[in-house]
N, C-alpha and C positions, 0 to 999 in steps of 0.2 A: 326501663319498663316498656313493654311492647305497645305500639301505637293503638292496636285494637282494644287493649285493656283501658288505655287512657280515654279513648272514645266511648267505651262502654261506661266508665265511671261518669263521664260528662253527661251522657244520655240519662243515666240513672239519677243524677243530680237534678236534671230538668224534670224527670218524671216524678220525683219526690214532691214537687210543688203541687201535684194533683191531689195529694192526700191531706191537704190542710182543711178540707171541708168536713165538719163534724156531722155525725149522724144524730138526729133528734128522734127519740122514740116516743114523742108525744103522739096521742091518738089523732090529732088533727093534721099532722104532717104526713106527706106522701114520701116514703123512704124508698129510694131507688138504688140499685146496684148496676153499674155499667161496666161491661167486660169486653175487651177487644181493642180496637183502635179508638180510644176515647180521649186522647190528649187534646187540649185546646190547640187550635190551628189545623187539625185534621178531622175534627168532629165538632158539630154544633151543640152537642148535648150539654157541656158545661155552661156555655153561654145561655142556652135556653133556660136551664134550671136555676142559674143565678138570677134570672129575671122573674122568677115566680116564687113568692114567699111560701107557697104550699109545699114546695119540693125540697127535700134534703137528700143528698146523694153521696155515694162513694165511687170513685173510679179505680178500676183494676186493669191497667194496660197489659195486654198480652201480645201486642204487635204495635209496630210504629213504622210510618212511612217517612217521617221527618228526617232529613239529612241522609236519606238512603237506608235508614233503619238497620236491619240485619246486615245488609251488604257493606255497611261502613264499619260497624262495631264488631261484627263477627257473630255467627250463629250461636256458638256456645255462650258467649258473654251475654247476649240478649236472652236466651232461653233461661239462663241462671237468674237473670234479673226478674223475668216474669214469674218464675217459681217462688222467688223470695217475696215478691209483692203479694202473691196469692197466699203464702203462708202467713203473712202479716195481716192482711186486710180481709181475706175471705173468712166468713164465720166458721168457727171451729166445729160446730155441730149442726145437724140439720134442723134442730129445734131453734137454734139461734138464727139460722137463715130464715125460717118461716116467721119467727116472732119479730125479727129486726127489719125485714124488708117486705114490700108489697109487689115489687116489679123488678125484673131483670132485663136489661137491654144489651144486645150483642151487636154493636156496629163492627162489621168485619170480624165476627166473633171467633177468633182462633182459640180453641179450647184444648189443644194438645198439652199445654203445661199443667192442666188439672189432673189430679190423680183419679183413679177409678172410684175411690170412695167419695171424692168431692163431686164427681159427675153424678153419682148415685144420690148425693144429697140435693143436688140441683133438681134432679127428676122428682125426688120426694116433694120438694117445695112446690114445683109446678103442678103436681097432682094434688096438692093440698092448698090451693088458693092463690099462689103467686102467678102474676101475669108475666109474659115475656115477649120480646120483639127482636127478630133477627133480620138483618139486612142481607139481601141476596145479590146485590149489584157489583160487589167487589170480589173478595177472596172466597166467597161462597158460590160463585157463579158456574162452576163446573168441576169435573173430576180432576183436572190438571191444576186447579188453583189451591192455594195454601190451606185454607180453613175447611174446605169441603170434606177431605177424608176423615178428619176428626169427628165431624158430625155424623157422617155416613156410617161410621163404625162404632158409634157410641150408643148407649142406652137412651140418649135423648132423641135420637132420630125418630123413634116411633111416635113421639109427641108432636113432631112438626106437622103443620097443616098442608105441606106440599111433599111431593115425591122428589128425592134426589136421584136423577137419572142421567144417563149419558146424552139424552136429548137436550139437556140444559146447555145454554150457550150465552155468553156475554156479547151483547150487541151494542155498538156505539151510536146507533141511529137516534135521531130526534124523536120525541114522542109527546103526546098529551094524554090526559086521562079522562075517563067518563065515569061519573059516580053512578053506581048501580043500586046501592042500598040507601034509601032516604030516611028510614026510621029504625033506630034513632038518628037524629040529625048530626051525627058525628062529623061526616064530611059534607053532607048536603047543605049545611048552614053556610058554607063558604062558596057555594055555586054562584050566588048573586055577586060575589066579589071577584069572580073570574078565575077560580082555580082550575076550571076545565080548559082555560085558554093558556095556562102556564106551559111553556115549552121546556121539556127536560131532554136529557141526552144520556145514553148509557143505561141499559137495563138487561135483565136476565129473563129467559123464557121460564115461567113458572108453571108447574103442573099440579094444581090443587088436588088433594085427596077427596074422596067421596065424603060428604057430610060437612064440608067446610063452607064458609061464607066468603064470597068474593065481593068486597065492598066497592071496588073500582077496577076497571080494566084499562089497559093502555092501547093507544092507536099509534101505529108507526108504519112507515113504508118499509122498514126493515124486518117487520114481524112476518114470519111465514104463515101461510093460510091455515096450516094445521095446528098452529100453536094456540093454546087457550087465551093468551093475552091478558092473564090476570096481573094486576098491579099490587093490590093490597088484599091479603087473604088472612082469615082467622078461624079458629074454632076453640072450644073449651077442652082442656085436658082431663076428660072424665067428669063424672057428676059433681065432684068436689074440687075440681081443678080450676086453675085460672085460665084466662084467655092467652092463646099463643098466636102471635102475629108474624107474618112475613111480608116484606115489601120487595118489589122487583128491582129497585135501584138501591142506592146507598145514601146515607145522611150527608155525605160530603159531595154528592152529585148535584148538578145544576138545579134540578127541580126543587130541592130543599133550600136553595140559597136565598138570602135576603134580597139579592138583586132581582131575581125572577119571581119570587113568591114571598111577599111580605107577611103572609099568614102561616109560614112554615112552622113557627114555634107553637101557634095556637092549634094547628092541626095535630101535631104530635102530642101536645098536652091533652087534647080532647080524647085521644086514644088512651092515655094513662087514666084520665078521670073515669071514662066509661069502664075500663077494664077493672078498676078497683072499686066499682060500685058507687062512685060519687056522681053528683048531679052535674050535667053539662051547663055551662053558663047560658042564661037567658039572653043577655045582651053581649054578644061576642065582640062587638065593636068596642064597647067600653072596656072590656077585659083586655082586648088587644092593645088599646092605647095605654092602659094601666101597666101592662107588662113592659111595653116599650119605655114608659117613664121610669120604671124600676131599673131597666137596663141603662138608661141615660144617667140615672143617679149613680149607679156603680161606676160608670166611666168618669163622671165628674169627680167622684171621690178619689179614684185612682190618680187622676191628673193632679188633684190638689195635694195628695200625699207625696207624689213625686216632686212637686214644687217645694213643699215643706222640707223634704230631705235635702234638696238643693240649697235652700236658704240656710239650713242648719250647718251645712259644710262651710259656709262663709261666716259663721258666728252669729247668725240672727237668732233672736229668742222666739221660738215658735210655740211656747207653752200655752199662751192665751188662745192661739188658733187651734191647737189640738183640743183644748177644752170646748171651743165652739163646735168642732167636728163631733165630739162626743154628744153634745146637746142635740145637734141635728140628727145624729144616728138614733137618738131616742125617739124623735119624731118619725123617722123611717120605720122603726120597729112598731110604733103605734099604727102606722099605715098598714104594715104587714098583718098585724092582728085584725084590723078591720077587713083586710082582703080575705083572710082565712075564714072570717065570719060571714063572707059574701056581702059585706057592706061596701060595695064597690065605689059608689059615689063618694062616701066619706073617705075611703082610702085614697081616692084620686085627689081630693082636696088637700088631704094631709101631706101626701108626697109632693104635690106641686109646691106647697109652702116650704117643705124641706129643701127642695131643689133651689128655690129662691134664696134661702138662707145659705145654702152651700155656695151659690154663685157669689153672694155677698162676702162670704169667707174667702173665696178665691181672690176677690178684688183686694181684700186686706192683705192676703198673702203676697200679691204682686207688689203692693206698696212696701211691705217688709223686705221683699227681695230687692227693690230699688234702693232702699236705705242701706241694706247690707252691702250691695255692690258699689254704692257711692264711695265707701272708704277704699274699696279695691281700686276704683278708677282714680281716686285722689292719690293713693300710694303709687300706682303705676305712673301717674302724671308727674309726681315729684321725682320718681326714680329717673324717668326719661329726661325731665327738665334738668335735674342735677347732672346727669351724664353729659347732656349737651353743653351745659355751662362749663363744666370742668374741661371737656374736650375743646371747647372754643377758646377758653383761656390759655390752654397749653399751645394750641395752634397759633394763637395771636402772639404769644411770647416767642415761639420758635420761628415763625415764618414772617411776621410783620415787624415786631420790634427787634427781633433777632438778638435778644439779650445774651444768649449763650454763645454767640459767634465772636471770634477774636480776629483782628486784622493780621494778615500773614506778615511776618517779619522777614526782611531780606538780610542775609549775612554779607560781610565784606567780601568774602570769597565769591559770592554770587554776583558781584557787580561787574 
């Protein structure tokens, strides 16, 4: 079998993990469809959405940078994979798209694998209430980049709040932003927490269309004097349409990283809440801490499940601990319900208690691991000790007592 096919199947196997997130069609949930470079490790979207109980999402990768992406597996193999994922996970009708989702995100949104009918369905959805968000800092940053031609030549281009022109350019310079629109406080609520001092790097020159709203502009020594300098731009796709957003950088660029901008998740979720007609949080700090706590809970649970799997391989009985995890998960779900009802203080107290119980369960798991490994250590000790004893006995017999040695006899002829 050819190596490119093997690599392709390996990549496809990794991608399949992304689709284990069920879509909930309950009215209180915010259902998101993410298309493009959306895999964990090259996009923060899965991490953000896992930390917010309001959000339910589906990922449809149509590009990948991990392991060299197309350059490693081959263009044909990867294009076939993208089309197969689209056939499986993209809604079959435009009505299903409109009814099943409220927002579509395109991080490095390569849309060439979609059929003309599917692109028409996306346009129909955007013109009938769905919001959308396209990043411009990567493969959308100019005519020579991968995703640009697909948007420029599609029926979706007319809905974009910016012009795709030959003047667009990807610039690797450092930048900061200045919030221009303060009402609603979608971005301005974060000004006291220093988002205008966050240093980013890598952006694209955006040229907003007439009638759009520039929420923030960027300042950089690399920005030409004639460039508009828009960073975040939006408008509505017609009287019944949803909000269409573009940003000058990308979600895997430094401005959006947790290292430089601890409010990255809250900023993006504010965009989603506003675009879908939901109320922005009154106490953003409490919500910020609560989302971080949910993220921490997810990490603690993953570590605990990995530990239980390890213990199970050595014969430890993990059933009681698994039951404890199920009980703790029920508390987590109660906190989620409180969060969705905007009972943030109650949700915080509930998830804090759940984490304490999870940590206690982790301690019990460590004790179980030590008991399971004790027999491994005893068995190894006995094996080593037995080997040393037998080897020592043989060596003593052969080299010290010399039981197997016989005195050399001398014959008469040898005298």
